[in-house]
C-alpha positions in Angstrom: 0.0 0.0 0.0 1.4 3.4 -0.9 1.6 6.2 1.6 0.0 9.7 1.6 0.0 11.9 -1.5 2.1 14.7 -0.1 1.7 16.8 -3.2 -2.1 16.9 -2.7 -1.5 17.8 0.9 0.7 20.7 -0.1 3.8 19.3 1.5 5.7 18.5 -1.7 6.6 20.3 -4.8 4.5 19.7 -7.9 6.2 17.9 -10.8 7.3 20.0 -13.8 4.2 18.9 -15.7 1.1 20.4 -14.2 -1.9 18.0 -14.0 -5.2 19.0 -15.5 -8.1 20.0 -13.2 -9.8 16.7 -14.1 -6.6 14.7 -13.1 -6.4 16.6 -9.8 -10.1 15.9 -9.1 -9.6 12.2 -9.8 -6.5 12.0 -7.6 -8.3 13.8 -4.8 -11.3 11.4 -5.0 -9.0 8.4 -5.0 -7.1 9.6 -2.0 -10.2 10.6 0.0 -11.6 7.0 -0.7 -8.5 5.6 1.0 -9.8 7.3 4.1 -8.7 7.0 7.7 -6.4 4.0 7.0 -4.0 6.5 5.4 -5.0 10.0 6.4 -5.9 11.8 9.6 -9.3 13.4 9.9 -7.8 16.8 9.4 -6.0 15.7 6.3 -9.2 14.2 4.9 -11.0 17.6 5.6 -8.2 19.4 3.7 -8.5 17.0 0.8 -12.3 17.4 0.8 -12.0 21.2 0.8 -9.6 21.0 -2.1 -11.9 18.7 -4.0 -14.8 21.1 -3.5 -12.6 24.0 -4.8 -11.4 22.1 -7.9 -14.9 20.9 -8.7 -16.2 24.5 -8.5 -13.3 25.7 -10.6 -14.2 23.1 -13.3 -17.9 24.1 -13.2 -16.9 27.8 -13.6 -14.6 26.9 -16.6 -17.3 24.9 -18.2 -19.7 27.8 -17.9 -21.8 26.5 -15.1 -22.6 28.3 -11.8 
């Protein structure tokens, strides 16, 4: 089992290739699904907030409200 995704938690530099919003949303969903076996409650809240923000950003880009 792999460990925490430190990039999504903001504790590690992003790679030179920036992922798309859709890729970030997918990664966040996967990491949140791993739950408390890997992440603390606070980290899961942080990932959940980021997921909400990226989903809203995607809706805005696609012309939705």
